[in-house]
C-alpha positions in Angstrom: 0.0 0.0 0.0 3.0 2.3 0.5 1.2 4.0 3.3 -2.0 4.8 1.4 -4.9 3.9 3.7 -7.5 3.6 0.9 -5.2 1.2 -1.0 -4.5 -0.7 2.2 -8.2 -1.1 2.9 -8.9 -2.4 -0.6 -5.9 -4.8 -0.5 -7.1 -6.3 2.7 -10.8 -6.6 1.6 -9.7 -8.0 -1.8 -7.4 -10.6 -0.2 -10.1 -11.6 2.3 -12.8 -11.9 -0.4 -10.6 -14.0 -2.7 -9.6 -16.4 0.2 -6.0 -15.5 0.0 -6.2 -13.9 3.5 -7.6 -16.4 6.1 -8.2 -16.5 9.8 -7.4 -19.7 11.7 -7.1 -20.0 15.5 -7.1 -16.2 15.9 -4.3 -15.7 13.4 -4.7 -14.0 10.0 -2.4 -15.4 7.4 -1.8 -14.4 3.7 -1.7 -17.9 2.2 -1.0 -16.9 -1.4 -0.5 -13.8 -3.6 -3.7 -11.8 -3.5 -3.4 -9.8 -6.6 -5.3 -6.6 -7.3 -9.0 -6.9 -6.6 -11.5 -5.3 -9.2 -12.4 -2.4 -7.0 -8.8 -1.5 -6.3 -8.0 -1.8 -10.0 -10.8 0.6 -10.7 -9.4 3.1 -8.2 -5.9 2.8 -9.8 -7.3 3.2 -13.3 -9.1 6.4 -12.2 -5.8 7.7 -11.1 -4.2 6.8 -14.5 -7.2 7.9 -16.5 -5.9 11.4 -17.1 -2.8 10.2 -19.0 -2.4 10.8 -22.8 -1.4 7.9 -24.9 2.4 8.6 -24.9 2.4 9.0 -21.1 0.5 5.8 -20.6 3.0 4.0 -22.9 5.9 5.6 -21.0 4.5 4.4 -17.6 4.0 0.9 -19.1 7.7 0.9 -20.1 8.7 2.0 -16.5 6.5 -0.7 -15.0 8.1 -3.4 -17.2 11.7 -2.2 -16.5 11.7 -0.7 -13.0 13.9 0.2 -11.4 15.5 1.4 -14.6 18.3 4.0 -15.1 17.2 7.2 -16.7 19.5 7.1 -19.8 18.4 3.6 -20.7 14.7 4.5 -20.3 15.0 7.7 -22.4 16.3 5.5 -25.2 12.9 3.9 -25.5 10.4 6.6 -24.4 9.7 10.2 -25.0 11.3 12.6 -22.5 8.3 14.9 -22.5 6.1 11.9 -21.5 8.4 11.2 -18.5 8.2 14.8 -17.5 4.4 14.6 -17.7 4.4 11.5 -15.5 6.5 13.3 -12.9 4.2 16.3 -13.0 1.2 13.9 -12.4 3.1 12.3 -9.5 3.0 8.9 -11.2 6.8 8.4 -11.7 9.8 9.5 -9.7 13.5 9.8 -10.5 16.0 9.5 -7.7 19.8 9.3 -8.4 19.0 8.8 -12.1 16.9 5.7 -11.3 13.3 5.8 -12.4 10.3 4.0 -10.8 6.6 4.3 -10.8 5.7 6.5 -7.8 3.5 3.8 -6.3 4.2 0.0 -6.4 0.6 -0.8 -7.3 0.8 1.3 -10.5 3.6 -1.0 -11.8 1.8 -4.1 -10.7 -1.5 -3.1 -12.4 0.2 -2.1 -15.7 2.4 -5.2 -15.9 -0.8 -7.3 -15.7 -2.7 -5.2 -18.2 -0.2 -4.1 -20.9 -1.0 -6.1 -24.1 1.4 -9.0 -24.8 2.6 -7.7 -28.1 3.3 -4.2 -26.6 5.2 -5.7 -23.7 7.3 -7.9 -26.0 8.1 -4.9 -28.2 9.0 -2.7 -25.3 11.3 -5.3 -23.8 12.9 -5.8 -27.2 13.7 -2.1 -27.4 15.0 -2.1 -23.9 17.3 -5.0 -24.7 18.5 -3.4 -27.9 19.3 -0.2 -26.1 21.1 -2.0 -23.3 23.2 -4.0 -25.8 23.9 -0.8 -27.8 25.5 0.9 -24.8 27.4 -2.2 -23.7 25.9 -4.1 -20.7 27.9 -4.4 -17.5 28.2 -7.7 -15.7 25.3 -6.8 -13.4 23.1 -6.1 -16.5 23.4 -9.7 -17.9 20.4 -11.1 -16.0 18.1 -8.3 -16.9 19.3 -8.3 -20.6 18.7 -12.0 -20.9 15.3 -11.8 -19.2 14.2 -9.1 -21.6 15.4 -11.1 -24.6 13.7 -14.2 -23.3 10.4 -12.4 -22.7 10.5 -10.6 -26.0 11.0 -13.8 -27.9 14.0 -12.3 -29.8 17.1 -14.3 -30.7 19.9 -14.2 -28.2 23.4 -15.7 -27.9 23.1 -19.0 -25.9 26.3 -17.9 -24.0 24.3 -14.9 -22.7 21.5 -17.3 -21.4 24.0 -19.6 -19.8 25.9 -16.8 -18.0 22.6 -15.2 -16.9 21.3 -18.6 -15.7 24.4 -18.9 -13.5 23.6 -15.6 -12.0 20.0 -16.6 -11.4 21.2 -19.8 -9.6 23.6 -17.7 -7.5 20.7 -15.5 -6.5 18.5 -18.6 -5.7 16.0 -17.7 -8.5 15.9 -21.3 -9.8 12.7 -20.9 -11.8 14.2 -18.0 -13.9 17.4 -20.0 -14.1 15.5 -22.9 -15.6 13.8 -20.7 -18.2 17.1 -19.2 -19.2 19.0 -22.5 -19.3 16.2 -24.2 -21.3 16.4 -21.3 -23.8 20.2 -21.8 -24.0 19.7 -25.6 -24.7 17.2 -24.8 -27.4 19.6 -22.3 -28.9 22.4 -24.9 -29.1 24.2 -24.1 -25.9 25.5 -27.6 -25.6 26.9 -29.1 -22.4 27.2 -25.7 -20.6 23.5 -25.1 -21.1 22.6 -28.7 -20.0 24.7 -28.3 -16.9 22.9 -25.1 -16.0 19.5 -26.6 -16.6 20.4 -29.5 -14.3 21.5 -27.1 -11.6 18.3 -25.1 -11.9 16.2 -28.3 -11.7 18.1 -29.5 -8.6 17.6 -26.1 -7.0 13.9 -26.6 -7.3 13.9 -30.0 -5.7 13.6 -31.9 -9.1 16.6 -34.1 -8.3 15.9 -36.9 -10.8 15.2 -34.5 -13.6 18.4 -32.6 -12.7 20.5 -35.8 -12.8 19.0 -36.6 -16.3 20.2 -33.2 -17.6 23.6 -33.4 -15.9 24.1 -36.9 -17.4 23.4 -35.5 -20.9 25.8 -32.7 -20.2 28.5 -35.2 -19.2 28.0 -36.9 -22.6 28.7 -33.7 -24.3 31.7 -32.5 -22.2 34.6 -31.8 -24.4 37.5 -31.9 -22.0 38.6 -33.2 -18.6 37.9 -30.1 -16.7 34.3 -30.1 -17.7 33.9 -33.8 -17.2 35.2 -33.5 -13.6 33.1 -30.5 -12.8 29.9 -32.3 -14.0 30.9 -35.5 -12.2 31.2 -33.5 -8.9 27.7 -31.9 -9.5 26.2 -35.3 -10.3 27.8 -37.0 -7.3 26.6 -34.3 -4.9 23.1 -34.7 -6.2 23.2 -38.5 -6.2 24.7 -38.8 -2.7 22.9 -36.1 -0.8 19.5 -36.0 -2.5 18.8 -39.2 -4.3 20.5 -41.5 -1.8 22.5 -43.3 -4.5 25.9 -43.4 -2.6 27.4 -46.2 -4.6 26.6 -44.5 -8.0 28.0 -41.2 -6.7 31.3 -42.9 -5.7 31.5 -44.7 -9.0 31.1 -41.4 -10.9 33.9 -39.8 -9.0 36.2 -42.8 -9.6 35.5 -42.6 -13.3 36.2 -38.9 -13.3 
C-alpha cells in the first residue's frame, strides 16, 4: 500500500474476499499472492485515466523495467512523456533511477499491458542496453528481456545469466534461461545449468538426467570432472545413491 490507507483497505478486503487472507485460530495469514481486486483496479485506473497515450506508454515501459536508469529509459520513451508523468506524480526519479511512484501502478500495468506491446518494449530495452554495452550486473536483466521478447539471443548470454540466477536462488528463472540456451544450441554448458536449476527446485531426478546429458557432451577433462562432482553431490545427498556417486567420482 506504500502508506495509502485507501489502498490498504482495498488490498485487505480483496485478499479476504478471494480467500488469500484467512483466519485460523485467531491468526490471520496471507496464504498466497492476493493480486489486485477489481475495486482496487478501478481506483488505480481512475488515477491513471488522465494520461495521454504517450504518457501511458511511458508508464508501461517503466512498469516493465523498473527500477531502470534514466539514460536507458530515455532510449525507448519520449522525454516529454516522462516529465508529464513526474508532474502527475506517477513516476519518480532519484539518483538517475526511475520508478513508478507507487508499487501498485507498476503491478497493475504489468498485468494489463498487451502482450505484443510488452514484448516490443522489452525488445527495445534489450537493444538499447546492448547498444551501450551491458555491464556484468546487467546480464540477467538483458537475458530476461530477450527471453520475454522472444527475440534471438546468444546461448552464451543465457548460460551466463542462468548462472547468476542460480547464485541468486531464483531457480525458476534459471531454468527458463537455461532451457532457452539448450534450445539455442548451448551444448553441455546449457545442459549443466539446466540440471543445476532443476536440482535447486527439488527436481533431483530430472536434474540428474540433464547433468548426465551434459556429461556426454563434455569436451575436456575439466568439464567432465566438474559435471561429475555436480552429479555425485546430487546422487549422494539428494537421491540416496551413494554407490553410484562414488562410481562417478572414480570414473572422473
